[in-house]
C-alpha positions as a printed NumPy array, in Angstrom:
array([[  5.545, -23.89 ,   6.351],
       [  5.552, -20.682,   8.367],
       [  8.631, -18.489,   8.031],
       [ 10.105, -20.708,   5.328],
       [ 12.901, -18.853,   3.516],
       [ 14.511, -19.27 ,   0.13 ],
       [ 17.451, -17.484,  -1.442],
       [ 16.765, -14.499,  -3.651],
       [ 19.3  , -12.184,  -5.198],
       [ 17.922,  -8.656,  -5.173],
       [ 20.151,  -5.826,  -6.384],
       [ 22.4  ,  -4.367,  -3.697],
       [ 21.563,  -0.926,  -2.371],
       [ 23.3  ,   1.349,  -4.838],
       [ 22.664,   4.999,  -5.645],
       [ 20.024,   4.268,  -8.283],
       [ 18.016,   1.902,  -6.072],
       [ 18.338,   4.197,  -3.054],
       [ 17.036,   7.139,  -5.062],
       [ 14.14 ,   5.066,  -6.367],
       [ 13.054,   3.809,  -2.95 ],
       [ 13.569,   7.122,  -1.173],
       [ 11.983,   9.059,  -4.007],
       [  8.853,   6.946,  -4.011],
       [  8.493,   7.1  ,  -0.215],
       [  9.052,  10.86 ,  -0.217],
       [  6.478,  11.293,  -2.986],
       [  3.88 ,   9.342,  -1.002],
       [  4.622,  11.298,   2.187],
       [  4.388,  14.704,   0.495],
       [  1.294,  13.616,  -1.44 ],
       [ -0.485,  12.582,   1.748],
       [  0.519,  15.725,   3.607],
       [ -0.783,  17.84 ,   0.745],
       [ -3.987,  15.788,   0.585],
       [ -4.578,  16.545,   4.274],
       [ -4.044,  20.232,   3.56 ],
       [ -6.468,  20.178,   0.62 ],
       [ -9.041,  18.332,   2.732],
       [ -8.817,  21.028,   5.4  ],
       [ -9.406,  23.641,   2.686],
       [-12.533,  21.837,   1.507],
       [-11.099,  20.864,  -1.872],
       [-11.31 ,  17.136,  -1.056],
       [-14.517,  15.732,   0.363],
       [-15.749,  12.436,   1.74 ],
       [-13.402,  10.102,   3.575],
       [ -9.625,  10.423,   3.497],
       [ -7.367,   7.775,   5.05 ],
       [ -3.722,   8.809,   5.063],
       [ -0.773,   6.442,   4.639],
       [  1.741,   8.566,   6.563],
       [  4.176,   6.316,   8.443],
       [  3.493,   3.161,   6.438],
       [  5.319,   4.111,   3.237],
       [  8.026,   1.458,   3.584],
       [  5.492,  -1.352,   3.201],
       [  4.047,  -0.3  ,  -0.151],
       [  7.349,   0.859,  -1.61 ],
       [  9.425,  -2.079,  -0.403],
       [  6.875,  -4.675,  -1.496],
       [  5.933,  -3.209,  -4.864],
       [  9.584,  -2.567,  -5.771],
       [  9.95 ,  -6.347,  -6.233],
       [  7.261,  -6.55 ,  -8.927],
       [  7.257,  -6.46 , -12.698],
       [  4.989,  -3.961, -14.48 ],
       [  2.577,  -6.751, -15.456],
       [  2.101,  -7.95 , -11.868],
       [ -1.047,  -6.912, -10.005],
       [ -1.745,  -4.961,  -6.82 ],
       [ -5.053,  -4.855,  -4.924],
       [ -5.599,  -2.705,  -1.848],
       [ -8.128,  -1.453,   0.672],
       [ -9.295,   2.134,   1.205],
       [ -5.915,   3.379,   2.553],
       [ -4.51 ,   2.944,  -0.937],
       [ -2.96 ,   6.191,  -2.167],
       [  0.53 ,   4.907,  -1.335],
       [  0.055,   1.582,  -3.116],
       [ -1.344,   3.285,  -6.192],
       [  1.578,   5.701,  -6.391],
       [  4.114,   2.957,  -5.665],
       [  2.678,   0.912,  -8.542],
       [  3.414,   3.823, -10.868],
       [  0.178,   5.786, -11.265],
       [  0.439,   9.424, -12.312],
       [  0.283,  11.569,  -9.128],
       [ -1.597,  14.231, -11.064],
       [ -4.449,  11.86 , -11.913],
       [ -4.485,  10.466,  -8.381],
       [ -4.845,  13.959,  -6.931],
       [ -7.498,  14.827,  -9.524],
       [ -9.481,  11.805,  -8.347],
       [ -9.285,  12.997,  -4.755],
       [-10.595,  16.36 ,  -5.974],
       [-13.486,  14.593,  -7.764],
       [-12.416,  15.878, -11.173],
       [-12.96 ,  14.351, -14.604],
       [ -9.251,  13.727, -15.238],
       [ -8.961,  11.563, -12.137],
       [ -8.124,   7.882, -12.349],
       [-11.789,   6.957, -11.895],
       [-13.158,  10.013, -13.743],
       [-13.815,  11.754, -10.449],
       [-16.445,   9.176,  -9.472],
       [-14.462,   7.095,  -6.998],
       [-12.62 ,   9.539,  -4.796],
       [-10.047,   8.618,  -2.186],
       [-11.242,   5.082,  -1.456],
       [-11.791,   3.889,  -5.02 ],
       [ -8.664,   4.536,  -7.044],
       [ -8.194,   2.175, -10.   ],
       [ -5.573,   2.206, -12.741],
       [ -5.653,  -0.527, -15.35 ],
       [ -2.611,   0.965, -17.111],
       [ -0.344,  -0.115, -14.23 ],
       [ -2.394,  -3.163, -13.11 ],
       [ -3.587,  -1.472,  -9.938],
       [ -6.939,  -3.146,  -9.271],
       [ -8.335,  -0.817,  -6.572],
       [ -8.983,   0.779,  -3.796],
       [-11.889,  -1.031,  -2.048],
       [-13.98 ,   0.551,   0.675],
       [-15.46 ,  -2.496,   2.405],
       [-13.14 ,  -4.045,   4.989],
       [-11.882,  -7.421,   3.792],
       [-14.044,  -7.512,   0.654],
       [-11.098,  -7.24 ,  -1.725],
       [ -9.262, -10.314,  -0.412],
       [-11.387, -12.75 ,  -2.458],
       [-10.992, -10.437,  -5.465],
       [ -7.23 , -10.869,  -5.217],
       [ -7.768, -14.628,  -5.171],
       [ -9.828, -14.215,  -8.332],
       [ -7.   , -12.311, -10.01 ],
       [ -4.62 , -15.11 ,  -9.052],
       [ -7.05 , -17.681, -10.461],
       [ -7.154, -15.717, -13.736],
       [ -3.351, -15.704, -13.924],
       [ -3.244, -19.489, -13.598],
       [ -6.173, -19.984, -15.975],
       [ -4.429, -17.938, -18.661],
       [ -1.1  , -19.679, -18.112],
       [  0.734, -16.547, -16.949],
       [  3.445, -16.085, -14.348],
       [  2.293, -12.8  , -12.841],
       [  2.014, -12.332,  -9.088],
       [ -0.772, -10.6  ,  -7.166],
       [ -0.03 ,  -8.522,  -4.056],
       [ -3.016,  -7.866,  -1.822],
       [ -2.618,  -5.276,   0.957],
       [ -5.   ,  -5.099,   3.91 ],
       [ -5.052,  -3.956,   7.514],
       [ -5.174,  -5.93 ,  10.752],
       [ -8.84 ,  -4.98 ,  11.036],
       [ -9.652,  -7.318,   8.124],
       [ -8.23 , -10.418,   9.817],
       [-11.351, -11.224,  11.905],
       [-13.488, -10.984,   8.758],
       [-14.712, -14.174,   7.127],
       [-13.364, -13.083,   3.739],
       [ -9.814, -13.282,   5.071],
       [-10.15 , -16.95 ,   5.944],
       [-12.159, -17.839,   2.849],
       [ -9.583, -16.214,   0.575],
       [ -6.649, -17.784,   2.396],
       [ -8.255, -21.199,   2.041],
       [ -8.849, -20.742,  -1.685],
       [ -5.339, -19.556,  -2.565],
       [ -3.855, -22.429,  -0.565],
       [ -6.245, -25.019,  -2.005],
       [ -5.764, -23.952,  -5.611],
       [ -2.091, -22.865,  -5.472],
       [ -2.755, -19.307,  -6.581],
       [  0.152, -16.808,  -6.925],
       [ -1.309, -14.363,  -4.395],
       [  0.661, -12.755,  -1.579],
       [ -1.462, -11.367,   1.229],
       [  0.351,  -8.529,   2.989],
       [ -1.205,  -7.457,   6.274],
       [ -0.159,  -3.941,   7.249],
       [ -0.479,  -4.379,  10.982],
       [ -0.56 ,  -0.846,  12.385],
       [ -1.992,  -2.222,  15.654],
       [ -5.286,  -0.324,  15.567],
       [ -8.25 ,  -1.415,  13.462],
       [ -9.838,   2.019,  13.178],
       [ -9.523,   2.651,  16.932],
       [ -9.432,  -0.837,  18.431],
       [ -6.111,  -2.177,  19.721],
       [ -5.184,  -5.493,  18.129],
       [ -5.222,  -7.429,  21.409],
       [ -8.886,  -6.48 ,  21.856],
       [ -9.87 ,  -7.811,  18.418],
       [ -7.732, -10.898,  17.751],
       [ -7.206, -13.983,  19.895],
       [ -4.048, -14.63 ,  17.832],
       [ -2.162, -11.344,  17.554],
       [  0.769, -12.785,  15.586],
       [ -1.063, -12.498,  12.3  ],
       [  1.525, -14.303,  10.171],
       [  0.773, -17.476,  12.112],
       [ -2.601, -17.808,  10.378],
       [ -0.55 , -19.094,   7.443],
       [  0.09 , -22.272,   9.437],
       [ -3.619, -23.091,   9.412],
       [ -3.677, -23.108,   5.626],
       [ -0.305, -24.778,   5.091],
       [  1.344, -21.891,   3.267],
       [  4.477, -19.845,   4.021],
       [  4.055, -17.05 ,   6.544],
       [  6.467, -14.45 ,   7.86 ],
       [  6.575, -11.272,   9.922],
       [  8.732,  -8.339,   8.836],
       [  9.647,  -4.898,  10.169],
       [  7.286,  -2.72 ,   8.176],
       [  9.242,   0.436,   8.999],
       [ 12.352,  -0.86 ,   7.179],
       [ 11.884,  -0.62 ,   3.408],
       [ 14.846,  -2.887,   2.698],
       [ 13.604,  -5.577,   5.081],
       [ 10.169,  -5.464,   3.421],
       [ 11.758,  -5.619,  -0.023],
       [ 13.848,  -8.644,   0.905],
       [ 10.956, -10.492,   2.577],
       [  8.43 ,  -9.845,  -0.186],
       [ 11.079, -10.492,  -2.832],
       [ 11.478, -14.059,  -1.589],
       [  7.734, -14.592,  -1.649],
       [  7.372, -13.088,  -5.14 ],
       [ 10.108, -15.343,  -6.516],
       [  8.486, -18.402,  -4.954],
       [  4.982, -17.485,  -6.169],
       [  6.206, -16.829,  -9.695],
       [  8.141, -20.104,  -9.797],
       [  5.864, -22.49 ,  -7.892],
       [  2.478, -20.692,  -7.666],
       [  2.901, -20.705,  -3.886],
       [  0.798, -18.137,  -1.999],
       [  1.966, -16.561,   1.253],
       [  0.895, -14.416,   4.181],
       [  3.243, -11.608,   5.254],
       [  2.646,  -9.51 ,   8.347],
       [  4.32 ,  -6.116,   7.985],
       [  4.484,  -4.558,  11.453],
       [  4.077,  -0.861,  10.882],
       [  2.48 ,   2.236,  12.411],
       [  0.383,   5.093,  11.112],
       [  1.465,   8.458,  12.441],
       [ -1.956,  10.023,  11.849],
       [ -5.364,   8.831,  12.997],
       [ -7.578,   6.378,  11.169],
       [ -8.956,   9.078,   8.872],
       [ -9.247,  12.84 ,   8.658],
       [-12.277,  12.55 ,  10.943],
       [ -9.865,  11.121,  13.534],
       [ -6.81 ,  13.282,  12.788],
       [ -4.517,  12.134,  15.606],
       [ -5.984,   8.95 ,  17.059],
       [ -5.663,  10.556,  20.462],
       [ -8.673,   8.77 ,  21.982],
       [ -7.123,   5.301,  21.848],
       [ -3.356,   5.908,  21.972],
       [ -1.043,   8.26 ,  23.818],
       [  1.094,  11.037,  22.424],
       [  4.105,   9.345,  24.015],
       [  3.424,   6.192,  22.034],
       [  3.171,   8.082,  18.747],
       [  6.39 ,  10.008,  19.411],
       [  8.179,   6.785,  20.327],
       [  7.069,   5.15 ,  17.079],
       [  8.244,   8.163,  15.089],
       [ 11.787,   7.275,  16.122],
       [ 11.383,   4.481,  13.553],
       [ 10.449,   6.918,  10.789],
       [ 10.876,   4.846,   7.574],
       [ 12.118,   7.631,   5.307],
       [ 14.616,   8.876,   7.892],
       [ 15.824,   5.314,   8.536],
       [ 16.675,   4.727,   4.876],
       [ 18.193,   8.196,   4.466],
       [ 20.447,   7.604,   7.473],
       [ 21.59 ,   4.263,   6.082],
       [ 22.325,   5.811,   2.686],
       [ 24.5  ,   8.478,   4.323],
       [ 26.244,   5.963,   6.585],
       [ 27.042,   3.614,   3.692],
       [ 28.1  ,   6.459,   1.408],
       [ 25.417,   5.58 ,  -1.144],
       [ 23.905,   9.08 ,  -1.243],
       [ 25.037,  12.512,  -0.067],
       [ 23.146,  15.222,   1.787],
       [ 22.773,  17.022,  -1.543],
       [ 21.262,  13.879,  -3.061],
       [ 18.739,  13.626,  -0.24 ],
       [ 17.771,  17.278,  -0.664],
       [ 17.293,  16.709,  -4.4  ],
       [ 14.996,  13.75 ,  -3.731],
       [ 12.873,  15.869,  -1.389],
       [ 12.658,  18.735,  -3.891],
       [ 11.6  ,  16.412,  -6.68 ],
       [  8.849,  14.902,  -4.503],
       [  7.576,  18.319,  -3.416],
       [  7.615,  19.665,  -6.983],
       [  5.742,  16.588,  -8.209],
       [  3.019,  17.03 ,  -5.622],
       [  2.692,  20.752,  -6.35 ],
       [  2.25 ,  19.855, -10.024],
       [ -0.384,  17.291,  -9.057],
       [ -2.413,  19.886,  -7.15 ],
       [ -2.19 ,  22.356, -10.047],
       [ -3.367,  19.649, -12.445],
       [ -6.274,  18.7  , -10.175],
       [ -7.41 ,  22.289,  -9.726],
       [ -7.31 ,  22.863, -13.497],
       [ -9.349,  19.751, -14.257],
       [-13.108,  20.39 , -14.618],
       [-15.707,  18.443, -12.642],
       [-17.446,  15.529, -14.375],
       [-20.491,  16.562, -16.443],
       [-23.929,  15.622, -15.128],
       [-24.515,  13.095, -17.909],
       [-21.634,  10.981, -16.583],
       [-23.928,   9.971, -13.715],
       [-25.502,   7.487, -16.136],
       [-22.265,   5.948, -17.405],
       [-20.044,   3.288, -15.845],
       [-22.942,   2.077, -13.693],
       [-22.393,  -1.448, -14.948],
       [-20.72 ,  -1.163, -18.345],
       [-20.756,   1.418, -21.116]])
């Protein structure tokens, strides 16, 4: 069933859609750049894994969802959380470890969670959230709903047993779960060909008899079209799928590996930046006459202003009180 395609009618790229997609990608980019700055200033601690370069995957995929659909992600999840509609102010406050953060300042960068928009985490253990996504899909079927679950993960999770266990379960039980592998070619610092015997990740779908497809993860419209087909099919027939979004992170694995210079060359990074996802969509919008230069500038200003407001909100939020250490351990 690999690479099976069905017809789906997504709205054409008009000014409103272009602004929405560009605006969300620009917000994620500026948010991540500001998070790196705040980390360098010591205002964010712990681990910080930036999503810079991969914005088209989260935005393109999540743009096909309804508000009541679910998203589950790994620890590089700021972009998914923002794309699902979380308040940037509360996301930044969580990174700052403040009480007004999404997880009350207790989760930090790797453990964002927002029930109000059906964003089910931020999970720090590689591959551990894939079975959780299967569980969410099982709950949808059990309750007779028609929601869809998107589960994002990196290529580093593919060799994990949880990947294969979860794929088997969603295929066996016809669960409406779409597994989206953001293949940025380096699991932490290991090139994909050194970790996987089968480097075409979408082909693992063949093993489990479900649809699989690869897509250009630097092209937000290509991701939107690919995931849109899978969402329609999952909502209609409860058919799961595996999508490999071929993307690239412009920064290192985390802020402790700021450039990834040990395992990749500067020439490679600069070559990949020629496929900059925000610039690609902006160029298409100008070429097709959908948006003007003034429109693009307005989108950038709005994103920058939103991130500045998020930082101000985070800095004004107090830290959690000591007594909160004893709450939310299991259940209040």
